[in-house]
Structure formats: C-alpha cells, structure tokens
C-alpha atoms as an extended CHARMM CRD file, in Angstrom:
* protein
*
        77  EXT
         1         1  MET       CA            120.7680000000       99.4300000000       99.0090000000  PROA      1               0.0000000000
         2         2  LYS       CA            121.5140000000       97.1410000000       96.1500000000  PROA      2               0.0000000000
         3         3  THR       CA            120.0450000000       93.8060000000       97.1810000000  PROA      3               0.0000000000
         4         4  THR       CA            116.9290000000       92.3580000000       98.7650000000  PROA      4               0.0000000000
         5         5  ASP       CA            119.1350000000       90.9970000000      101.5600000000  PROA      5               0.0000000000
         6         6  GLU       CA            120.3250000000       94.5300000000      102.4000000000  PROA      6               0.0000000000
         7         7  MET       CA            116.7320000000       95.7380000000      102.4120000000  PROA      7               0.0000000000
         8         8  ARG       CA            115.7040000000       92.8520000000      104.6690000000  PROA      8               0.0000000000
         9         9  THR       CA            118.5200000000       93.7330000000      107.0930000000  PROA      9               0.0000000000
        10        10  LEU       CA            117.1300000000       97.2740000000      107.2820000000  PROA      10              0.0000000000
        11        11  PHE       CA            113.6080000000       95.9620000000      107.9010000000  PROA      11              0.0000000000
        12        12  ASP       CA            114.8440000000       93.6390000000      110.6510000000  PROA      12              0.0000000000
        13        13  LYS       CA            116.6610000000       96.5710000000      112.2730000000  PROA      13              0.0000000000
        14        14  TRP       CA            113.4710000000       98.6730000000      112.2520000000  PROA      14              0.0000000000
        15        15  ALA       CA            111.3510000000       95.7600000000      113.5000000000  PROA      15              0.0000000000
        16        16  LYS       CA            113.6740000000       94.7420000000      116.3360000000  PROA      16              0.0000000000
        17        17  GLY       CA            111.9260000000       95.1140000000      119.6730000000  PROA      17              0.0000000000
        18        18  GLN       CA            108.5940000000       96.0980000000      118.1080000000  PROA      18              0.0000000000
        19        19  LYS       CA            105.2910000000       94.2700000000      118.5430000000  PROA      19              0.0000000000
        20        20  ARG       CA            104.7050000000       91.5340000000      115.9560000000  PROA      20              0.0000000000
        21        21  VAL       CA            101.1520000000       91.3490000000      114.6200000000  PROA      21              0.0000000000
        22        22  ALA       CA             99.5310000000       88.9380000000      112.1840000000  PROA      22              0.0000000000
        23        23  GLY       CA            100.7610000000       89.1330000000      108.6050000000  PROA      23              0.0000000000
        24        24  SER       CA             98.6400000000       88.5250000000      105.5200000000  PROA      24              0.0000000000
        25        25  GLY       CA             99.8470000000       85.2220000000      104.1540000000  PROA      25              0.0000000000
        26        26  GLU       CA            102.7380000000       84.6250000000      101.7970000000  PROA      26              0.0000000000
        27        27  LYS       CA            102.7520000000       88.1250000000      100.2650000000  PROA      27              0.0000000000
        28        28  ILE       CA            102.9720000000       89.9210000000      103.6480000000  PROA      28              0.0000000000
        29        29  PRO       CA            104.5520000000       87.4660000000      106.0950000000  PROA      29              0.0000000000
        30        30  ASP       CA            105.9230000000       89.9960000000      108.6090000000  PROA      30              0.0000000000
        31        31  ARG       CA            104.1350000000       92.9560000000      110.1660000000  PROA      31              0.0000000000
        32        32  PHE       CA            105.0400000000       95.0220000000      113.2380000000  PROA      32              0.0000000000
        33        33  ILE       CA            103.5560000000       97.9320000000      115.1790000000  PROA      33              0.0000000000
        34        34  THR       CA            106.0070000000      100.4230000000      116.6710000000  PROA      34              0.0000000000
        35        35  ASP       CA            105.6230000000      102.2280000000      119.9960000000  PROA      35              0.0000000000
        36        36  ASP       CA            104.1070000000      105.2450000000      118.2300000000  PROA      36              0.0000000000
        37        37  LYS       CA            101.5770000000      102.9570000000      116.4280000000  PROA      37              0.0000000000
        38        38  THR       CA            103.3240000000      103.1360000000      113.0420000000  PROA      38              0.0000000000
        39        39  MET       CA            102.8940000000       99.8660000000      111.1390000000  PROA      39              0.0000000000
        40        40  ILE       CA            105.7760000000       98.4310000000      109.1360000000  PROA      40              0.0000000000
        41        41  GLN       CA            105.4820000000       95.3360000000      106.9970000000  PROA      41              0.0000000000
        42        42  TRP       CA            107.5850000000       93.2070000000      104.6850000000  PROA      42              0.0000000000
        43        43  ARG       CA            105.9370000000       92.5310000000      101.3230000000  PROA      43              0.0000000000
        44        44  THR       CA            107.5370000000       89.7910000000       99.2420000000  PROA      44              0.0000000000
        45        45  GLU       CA            106.3140000000       91.1730000000       95.9200000000  PROA      45              0.0000000000
        46        46  SER       CA            104.9890000000       94.4070000000       94.5060000000  PROA      46              0.0000000000
        47        47  ASP       CA            103.7550000000       95.9160000000       91.2630000000  PROA      47              0.0000000000
        48        48  SER       CA            107.0790000000       97.7230000000       90.9160000000  PROA      48              0.0000000000
        49        49  GLY       CA            108.8690000000       94.3870000000       91.1840000000  PROA      49              0.0000000000
        50        50  GLY       CA            110.4600000000       92.6120000000       94.1180000000  PROA      50              0.0000000000
        51        51  ALA       CA            110.1910000000       92.9690000000       97.8450000000  PROA      51              0.0000000000
        52        52  THR       CA            108.9950000000       96.1610000000       99.5130000000  PROA      52              0.0000000000
        53        53  ILE       CA            108.9480000000       97.5970000000      103.0260000000  PROA      53              0.0000000000
        54        54  ASP       CA            105.6110000000       99.3250000000      103.6300000000  PROA      54              0.0000000000
        55        55  ILE       CA            105.3720000000      101.9970000000      106.3120000000  PROA      55              0.0000000000
        56        56  PHE       CA            102.0310000000      103.3080000000      107.5100000000  PROA      56              0.0000000000
        57        57  PRO       CA            102.6460000000      106.2210000000      109.9120000000  PROA      57              0.0000000000
        58        58  SER       CA            100.1700000000      106.4610000000      112.7790000000  PROA      58              0.0000000000
        59        59  ASN       CA             99.7000000000      110.1770000000      112.3030000000  PROA      59              0.0000000000
        60        60  PRO       CA            100.4790000000      111.1700000000      108.6920000000  PROA      60              0.0000000000
        61        61  LYS       CA            100.8750000000      114.8790000000      108.0500000000  PROA      61              0.0000000000
        62        62  SER       CA             99.8270000000      114.6390000000      104.4110000000  PROA      62              0.0000000000
        63        63  ARG       CA             98.1970000000      112.2810000000      101.9320000000  PROA      63              0.0000000000
        64        64  ALA       CA            101.6560000000      111.3780000000      100.6080000000  PROA      64              0.0000000000
        65        65  GLU       CA            102.7150000000      110.2020000000      104.0850000000  PROA      65              0.0000000000
        66        66  ARG       CA             99.8320000000      107.7280000000      104.4990000000  PROA      66              0.0000000000
        67        67  HSD       CA            101.7770000000      104.9070000000      102.8580000000  PROA      67              0.0000000000
        68        68  LEU       CA            105.5270000000      105.0920000000      102.4370000000  PROA      68              0.0000000000
        69        69  LYS       CA            107.4430000000      102.4190000000      100.4950000000  PROA      69              0.0000000000
        70        70  VAL       CA            111.0490000000      101.2930000000      100.4760000000  PROA      70              0.0000000000
        71        71  HSD       CA            112.0980000000       99.1560000000       97.5320000000  PROA      71              0.0000000000
        72        72  LEU       CA            115.0310000000       98.5450000000       95.2490000000  PROA      72              0.0000000000
        73        73  PRO       CA            115.3150000000      100.5780000000       92.0680000000  PROA      73              0.0000000000
        74        74  ILE       CA            113.3230000000       99.1930000000       89.1620000000  PROA      74              0.0000000000
        75        75  LYS       CA            115.6400000000       97.4030000000       86.7700000000  PROA      75              0.0000000000
        76        76  LYS       CA            115.5310000000       98.8300000000       83.2630000000  PROA      76              0.0000000000
        77        77  LYS       CA            114.8650000000       96.3310000000       80.5070000000  PROA      77              0.0000000000
C-alpha cells in the first residue's frame, strides 16, 4: 500500500458485512466486530503518523498479537 486511500479500501473490505459498533469520536470514527469477536477500527491519526487500522484479536496467542496495526511506512525526513 502506498496511500491512505488504498489502506481505507482494505479496511472497508475487512469491515464489509461485520457488525458496526460505536466509534470513539473523530480519531476513531469506524469500529467493527467480526464473527469471531475480533475488533477492527479505523484510526485517523497515530503517533507514527497518519491513519492506522487497529486489529484486536479476540483470542491472541501472544502479547504481540493483542494489538496489531496496519499503517503506511513512516516518511523519512
């Protein structure tokens, strides 16, 4: 992925047909729960810069799997 639009298309694909739940204002406007209780959300901004897709698996196998993130590469200054 090279653009936020491409990332948003991926998020929309993952969210399609899933249960929409309340977001958290402007920063997290879209949040969905999948059939297996995994939560995915669209975050408009992050500390790493730009939009992020957050994934919270319902049954993580390790600490590293508790919160997965999809974002564009950080632009070098």
